[in-house]
C-alpha positions as CSV (number, residue, x, y, z in Angstrom):
1,M,25.1,8.1,-11.5
2,N,24.6,4.4,-12.0
3,I,21.3,3.7,-13.7
4,V,20.8,0.5,-11.6
5,K,20.5,2.7,-8.5
6,L,17.6,4.5,-10.1
7,L,15.7,1.4,-11.3
8,P,13.5,0.8,-8.1
9,N,12.3,4.5,-8.1
10,C,11.7,4.4,-11.9
11,L,9.5,1.3,-11.3
12,S,7.6,3.2,-8.7
13,F,7.1,6.2,-11.0
14,L,5.9,3.9,-13.7
15,R,2.7,3.4,-11.8
16,L,1.6,7.0,-12.6
17,P,1.4,6.5,-16.4
18,L,-0.1,3.1,-15.7
19,A,-2.9,4.8,-13.7
20,A,-3.6,7.1,-16.7
21,L,-4.3,3.9,-18.8
22,L,-7.2,3.2,-16.5
23,F,-9.1,6.1,-18.2
24,I,-9.3,4.0,-21.4
25,P,-12.5,2.0,-21.0
26,D,-11.0,-1.2,-22.5
27,P,-10.9,-4.2,-20.2
28,Y,-7.7,-5.6,-21.7
29,I,-5.8,-2.3,-21.3
30,R,-7.1,-1.8,-17.8
31,C,-6.2,-5.4,-16.9
32,G,-2.7,-5.0,-18.3
33,A,-2.2,-1.7,-16.4
34,I,-3.3,-3.3,-13.1
35,I,-1.1,-6.3,-13.6
36,A,1.9,-4.1,-14.6
37,A,1.3,-1.9,-11.5
38,Q,1.3,-5.0,-9.3
39,I,4.5,-6.2,-10.8
40,T,6.2,-2.8,-10.4
41,D,5.0,-2.8,-6.8
42,I,6.6,-6.1,-6.1
43,L,9.8,-5.4,-8.0
44,D,10.6,-1.9,-6.8
45,G,11.1,-2.9,-3.1
46,F,12.7,-6.2,-4.0
47,L,15.3,-4.6,-6.2
48,A,16.0,-1.8,-3.8
49,R,16.8,-4.4,-1.1
50,R,18.6,-6.8,-3.4
51,L,20.7,-4.0,-5.0
52,Q,21.1,-2.3,-1.6
53,V,19.9,1.0,-3.0
54,S,17.0,1.6,-0.5
55,S,16.5,5.3,0.2
56,R,14.2,7.4,2.3
57,F,12.9,8.9,-1.0
58,G,12.1,5.4,-2.3
59,T,10.3,4.4,0.9
60,L,8.1,7.5,0.5
61,L,7.6,7.2,-3.3
62,D,6.4,3.6,-3.3
63,P,3.3,4.0,-1.1
64,I,2.5,7.4,-2.7
65,T,2.5,6.0,-6.2
66,D,0.5,3.0,-5.0
67,K,-2.1,5.2,-3.5
68,L,-2.3,7.4,-6.5
69,F,-2.8,4.3,-8.7
70,V,-5.5,2.9,-6.5
71,I,-7.3,6.2,-6.0
72,T,-7.4,6.7,-9.7
73,A,-8.9,3.2,-10.2
74,L,-11.4,3.8,-7.3
75,I,-12.6,7.0,-8.8
76,I,-13.0,5.5,-12.2
77,F,-14.8,2.4,-11.0
78,F,-17.0,4.3,-8.6
79,I,-18.1,6.7,-11.4
80,E,-18.7,3.7,-13.6
81,K,-20.9,2.2,-10.8
82,K,-18.7,-0.9,-10.6
83,M,-18.5,-0.4,-6.8
84,A,-20.7,0.9,-4.0
85,V,-19.8,3.3,-1.2
86,T,-19.4,0.4,1.2
87,E,-17.0,-1.3,-1.1
88,L,-15.1,1.9,-1.7
89,T,-14.8,2.3,2.1
90,S,-13.3,-1.1,2.5
91,F,-10.5,0.0,0.2
92,L,-9.8,2.9,2.5
93,C,-9.7,1.0,5.8
94,R,-5.9,0.5,5.8
95,D,-5.3,4.1,5.0
96,F,-7.6,5.0,7.9
97,S,-5.5,2.7,10.1
98,L,-2.3,4.5,8.9
99,L,-3.8,7.8,9.7
100,L,-4.9,6.6,13.2
101,F,-1.4,5.2,13.7
102,S,0.1,8.5,12.8
103,G,-2.0,10.2,15.4
104,F,-0.9,7.5,17.9
105,L,2.7,8.3,17.1
106,V,2.2,12.0,17.7
107,C,0.4,11.3,21.0
108,V,3.2,9.0,22.4
109,G,6.0,11.2,21.0
110,G,7.2,8.4,18.7
111,W,6.9,10.2,15.4
112,N,10.7,10.6,15.1
113,R,11.6,7.2,16.4
114,F,9.4,5.1,14.1
115,V,11.0,3.9,10.9
116,S,8.4,3.3,8.2
117,R,8.5,0.0,6.5
118,A,6.3,-2.6,4.9
119,F,4.1,-4.6,7.2
120,Y,2.1,-7.9,6.7
121,C,-1.4,-6.5,6.8
122,G,-0.5,-3.7,4.5
123,K,1.0,-6.2,1.9
124,I,-2.1,-8.4,2.2
125,V,-4.5,-5.5,1.7
126,T,-2.5,-4.3,-1.3
127,S,-2.7,-7.7,-2.9
128,L,-6.4,-7.9,-2.2
129,Q,-6.9,-4.4,-3.6
130,F,-5.2,-5.3,-6.8
131,L,-7.2,-8.6,-7.1
132,A,-10.5,-6.6,-6.7
133,L,-9.4,-4.0,-9.2
134,L,-8.4,-6.7,-11.6
135,A,-11.8,-8.3,-11.3
136,M,-13.6,-5.0,-11.7
137,S,-11.5,-4.1,-14.7
138,V,-12.9,-7.2,-16.6
139,N,-16.4,-6.7,-15.2
140,I,-16.3,-9.6,-12.7
141,E,-18.5,-8.9,-9.7
142,V,-16.5,-9.1,-6.4
143,P,-18.4,-10.7,-3.5
144,A,-19.2,-8.5,-0.5
145,L,-17.4,-11.0,1.7
146,F,-14.2,-10.2,-0.1
147,F,-14.6,-6.5,0.6
148,G,-15.4,-7.3,4.2
149,I,-12.2,-9.3,4.6
150,M,-10.1,-6.7,2.9
151,G,-11.6,-3.9,5.1
152,S,-11.1,-6.0,8.3
153,I,-7.4,-6.7,7.4
154,G,-7.0,-3.0,6.7
155,L,-8.3,-2.1,10.1
156,L,-6.0,-4.8,11.7
157,S,-3.1,-2.8,10.2
158,F,-3.4,-0.4,13.2
159,I,-2.9,-3.2,15.7
160,E,0.0,-4.6,13.7
161,L,1.7,-1.1,13.5
162,V,1.3,-0.5,17.2
163,T,2.8,-3.9,17.9
164,I,5.7,-3.2,15.6
165,Y,6.2,0.2,17.3
166,Y,6.3,-1.3,20.8
167,R,8.5,-4.2,19.8
168,E,11.0,-1.8,18.3
169,Q,10.9,0.4,21.4
170,H,11.4,-2.6,23.6
171,S,14.4,-3.9,21.5
172,R,16.0,-0.5,21.8
173,M,16.0,-0.5,25.6
174,A,19.3,-1.2,27.3
175,P,19.4,-4.5,29.2
176,T,19.5,-2.6,32.5
177,E,16.2,-0.8,31.6
178,L,14.5,-4.1,30.9
179,N,15.4,-5.4,34.4
180,E,13.9,-2.4,36.2
């Protein structure tokens, strides 16, 4: 098998050992791990699309390794009292929206028709999460407003996902169905 085809998934997997580096209480190591994780998050999807090696496995692996990295960081920073419960909750708003959207898909019978892909609110929240983690790794206090914005955008993810779902369903309808 061509090694280039494996590169995007290898970059996703790389976030797991990077998460382990967060257990080392050195701000430079943590900062480096967070920056490297953000770079791999950007590069894995970009390379998969550019090299035309996107796969169902890769589309599942990327968000799973992202969440494992973030959850590891959240646990560590929460235990170290670098964040409060409300701030921790703001990190989870997008995931709550995804869970709510999954329930929506089950209710409308759209579970098999929806193709998972990146969405704007999700990308924005991921970027904000990494900025907050970066700040906390070097002991910079993150303002409450920042967490409020991140949580709000996370909750808006549900609306964006429902909009994407209905837009995709509408575009799949035959022209005669649209005229009825």
